[in-house]
TORPADREN-929393 format. One record per residue (C-alpha): residue in one letter; x, z, y. Coordinates in steps of 0.2 Angstrom, whole numbers, plus 2048, in hexadecimal, padded with zeros to 3 digits. Example, Ala and Ser with C-alpha at 12.3 -4.5 7.8 and 13.67 -1.06 7.14 Angstrom:
BEGIN
A83E8277EA S8448247FB 
***
This chain:
BEGIN
M14C25B770 I14726E773 E13A27776E D12F28177D R13A277788 D12E27B795 S12C28E793 L140290791 A1422867A2 S13B2937AD S1472917BB E1522827C2 A16228A7B9 R15A28B7A8 E1542797AB T1662727B0 A16D27C7A0 L160274795 E16426279D C176266799 I17226A786 E16825B785 A17624F78C G183256783 I17A254772 E173243776 A18623D77B G18D24576B H17E23B75F P18722D753 R17B22075B T18322276A V196227765 V196217757 R18E20B761 D19C20F770 A1AB20E762 V1A6201755 A1A31EE758 L1A21DF74D E1A51CD753 G1A51C2745 D1B01C8736 S1B81D4743 L1B41E6742 S1BA1F274F I1BB20574D A1C120B75D D1D420575E A1D61FD74C T1D01ED747 Y1C91E7736 D1C51D5730 L1B71D6724 A1BC1C471D E1CA1CF712 Y1BE1DB709 E1B21D66FA E1A61E7700 V1A51F370F V19D20470B V199212713 L1A022670C G19E235713 G196245718 G192252725 N184256730 A182246739 A18923B72C A178232728 H17722D73B V18822673B A18121C72C V172215735 A17C212744 L18A208739 E17C1FF732 D1761F9742 I1861F1746 L18C1EA735 A1791E572F D17B1DD71D R18D1DE71E I18C1F0717 D18B1F0703 G186202700 G18D2136FF V18A2256FF V18923470E V18524570A T17B24E719 D16D25C71C D16525172A P16024071F V159232726 E154223721 T16021571F E161201718 R16F20170C V17921170C T1732206FF V16F22F709 R17123E6FE E16D251704 G176261701 D17627270B H18027A719 P18828471E V18828C70B P18B27D6FD S17B27B6F0 E1792736DF R1722646E7 G1802626F1 V18C2616E4 D1822556DA A18124B6EA T19324C6EC R1972466DA E18F2356DF L1982326EE L1A82376E3 A1A322D6D8 A1A121E6E5 A1B221F6EB D1B821F6DB A1B020C6D8 A1BA2066E9 D1C81FB6E6 E1D51F26F1 E1C61E46F6 T1BC1F46FE L1BB1F970F V1B420C710 L1AC21071F A1AF22571F A1A122E728 I1A923E72C T1A024B736 G19E25D738 G19726972A G19F25D71C S1A926A715 A197274710 L18E26270C M19A25B702 A19D2686F3 A1A82636E6 P1AE2726DE A1BF26E6D4 G1C62756C3 D1BD2846BD V1B62896CD S1A32896CD L1962866D8 A1912996DB D1A529D6DB L1A52916EB Q1962986F2 N19C2AA6F0 T1AD2A56F8 T1A529B706 D1972A970A A1A72B570C L1B22AB718 L1A42A9722 A19F2B9726 S1B22BF727 G1B52B8739 A1C32AC732 D1C229C73D I1C128B735 H1D3286733 E1D2295726 I1C329371F N1C728071B A1D8284714 V1CE28D706 R1C2282702 K1CD273701 H1D627B6F4 L1C727E6EB S1BF26C6ED A1C025C6E3 L1BE2506F4 K1C725A702 G1D625B709 G1D9249708 R1D22486F4 L1C523D6FA A1D322F701 R1DC2306F1 R1CC22D6E6 A1C821E6F1 A1DA2186F1 P1DD2096F1 A1CF2046FB T1D220470F V1C8211717 A1C4212729 S1BD22472F L1B122673C I1B1239740 L1A724474C S1B225374E D1AA26674E V1BE26C74D V1C627375C G1D326875F N1CE25A753 D1D925E744 L1D5251738 S1DA25C729 V1CE26872D I1BE25F735 A1B225D725 S1C226571C G1CB25571E P1C5248710 V1CE23B715 A1DC24371D P1ED24A719 D1ED25D717 E1FC268719 S1F4279715 T1F9281703 F1F228A6F6 D1FC2986FC D1F429570D A1E3298705 I1E92A86FB A1EF2AF70C V1DF2AC714 L1D72B6707 D1E32C3706 R1E12C271A Y1CF2C671C G1CD2D170D I1C22C6702 D1BF2C86F0 A1BD2B86EA P1B72B36DA D1C32B26CB A1C229E6CA V1C629D6DB V1D62AA6DA T1DD2A26CA R1DB2916D1 L1E42976E0 E1F129F6D8 R1F42926CB G1F62846DA A2022906E3 A20C2916D3 G20D27E6D3 E20227B6C5 I1F52726CE D1F92646DA E1FA2666EC T1ED25F6F7 P1F524E6FF R1FF24D70B A203241718 D21123570E D204235701 S2002236FB A1ED2276FC F1F0224710 A1F8214710 T1E820C714 V1DE21B71D S1DB21A730 N1D222A738 H1C8227747 V1C0236751 V1B222C75C A1AA23D761 D1B024F765 G1AC25F76F M1B125777E T1A424777E V19725777D L1A125E78B E1A224F797 A18F249795 A18A25B799 R19525C7A7 A18E24B7AF A17C2537AD A1802627B7 A1882597C5 D17A24B7C6 R17025D7C9 G17C2607D8 Y18626D7CF E19A26F7D0 T1A026F7BE L1AD2787B4 V1B32737A2 L1BC28279E S1C327C78C S1BB27377E R1C6281774 V1BE290774 R1BE29A765 G1C02AD75F E1B12BA75D A1A22B2766 R19D2C2770 D1B02C5776 A1AF2B277D A19D2B6785 T1A42C5790 T1B32B9797 H1A82A9799 V19D2B77A3 A1A92BC7AE V1B02AC7B3 A19D2A97B9 E19F2B97C2 E1AE2B37CB I1A62A37D0 R1972AD7D8 A1A32BA7E1 T1B12AE7E8 G1AF29D7E5 T1BC29E7DA P1C02907CF V1B12867D7 S1A32897E2 P19328F7DE P1862867D9 A18F2827CA V19127F7B8 V19D2867AC L19E27E79C S1A828178B G1A727A779 G1B328076A E1AB28C75B T1AB29E75D T1A92AA74D V1A12B8748 T1A62C673E I1972CC733 R1962DF733 G1822DE732 D1752D6727 G1692CD736 T1672BC73C G1702B1748 G17F2A874C P18E2A6756 N18429F766 Q1762AA766 E1832BB764 F18C2B1774 A17D2B077C T1772C0778 S1882C877C A1872BF78F A1752C5791 L17C2D7790 E1892D379C L17D2CB7A8 G16F2DB7A6 G1672D47B3 G1732D87C0 G1802E47BA T1932E17BE D18C2CF7C7 A1862D87D4 E1952E57D6 A1A02D67D6 G19A2D17E7 D1892CB7E6 D1802CE7F6 S16F2C87F3 G1692DB7F2 A15F2D67E3 E15C2E47D5 A15F2E27C4 G1502D97BD D14C2D17CC E1442C17C9 V14F2B87D7 G15F2C47D4 A15F2C57C2 E1592B57BA G1602AA7C9 R1732AE7C9 I17B2AA7B8 T1732A27AC V17A29F79A A17429578B A18029177B V17D28776E D18327D75E T18226B75F D17B26874F G16C272751 I171280745 D17829074B G17F29A73D A17329A72E S16329B73B D15728C741 A15C28F752 A16928575B G16E295767 A16729D775 L16229C787 V1642AB791 D1672B27A2 G1662C47AC T1552C87A7 T1572C5795 V15E2D7791 E14F2E5795 D1542F2789 P1682F0788 D1692FC778 A15C2EF76E A1692E0773 R1792ED76F E1702F075D A16E2DF759 L17E2D975E A1862E8752 E1782E2742 N17C2D1745 D1692CD748 V1682C5759 Y15D2B8753 P14C2C4753 F1522CB763 L1562BA76C E1452B5765 S13B2C476B R1432C177F G13E2AE77C G14F2A877D L15329F76D V15728C76F L14F28275F T15327075D G15426C74B P160262743 T167258753 G16E24B748 T18224E74F N18D25D74E L19A25C75B N19D27275B D19827B768 L19027C779 R18F289785 V187285799 L1882937A5 V17F28E7B5 V1842987C4 D1792987D4 
***
């Protein structure tokens, strides 16, 4: 799964971090979670705690999108085989399917091919009727991949607005409040297009707290955000949106355009949503992998958010406390967290939240630094092979294999990573940590992983 794994695994702690990453990503793959959540016995289809009688439907189709959507389609085909009559999913990680059409889009910024693919998806939803069972494959990344500009908003308008939002430091709830009000599909509108079909969604959540209206911008979930909320986000972050975007939002706020459908909308009378995997799925598997290697484990939270470099400082402080006092667990220990941190873009470089987290953590470790002052009695000097590399090791990855807009999933660092603190600080200041980490042999590259369940952070404390 991980390129250059042998060179990355230069210590037991690094090997442990990589094992945790691989175990977490594997546990969140659709072939694993769909097999656990979906079963077919005769005409009875079970999805989580719901049951559907296939004899009641003339056709079964798979519709949806996201980084893992094609893999969900394959997993469903493995279970239902020729009981699936067709469908369309939009993804940036295509795989071969037997019955479901896989169309490609782009992530994290929408593209023309994504718009074309989403038009086909919407046409398939329009064709569904009361005798159709729609299995909705909804996964992280769907907001960008299922691009459907509404009204007079153009793709270029959507791209410019998305770029500005991603660079602003806004969180995913804020970003998607805007995207939902610029789309013909998001914010429950796909459910409205598919009505009166029965819709059963299988959701792989990449959103802190599993807010159904935010995962992939909630195409088959009720939405409580408003046009006023979207305008407030643009104002809060000083985003100079294109005229067509501003005009649409202002018209919506004035009541000239219908709001996204609320929970009492008739479109949701035959919709049920099932979260089959989320960040905790990844964390539990990573924790089991660490425990198997003899480490005490601590899951801090599956809901970590905020600026990536600030979160890194807090995580390292927890690891230092473990080494110094054995609180809250005794070393050797593995500390884990999930969630989604953000980056406020001020420079013009390459990287992503997990790479910035790792670089900031490496600066804190500094080959000794505060860890040595906090009770480390090893006597190792900064940069010492045993002391610096063996104290605290940090890995941070995005489980979809794409951190920011780079080709890296994230990074793996320890106390030997930073030789020149000024170079590391400059890389952070310019949001250009990718080349810094590459030069230090710290990048973790996986390629597309087939899933997207948010970030995974692993701190190994020896």
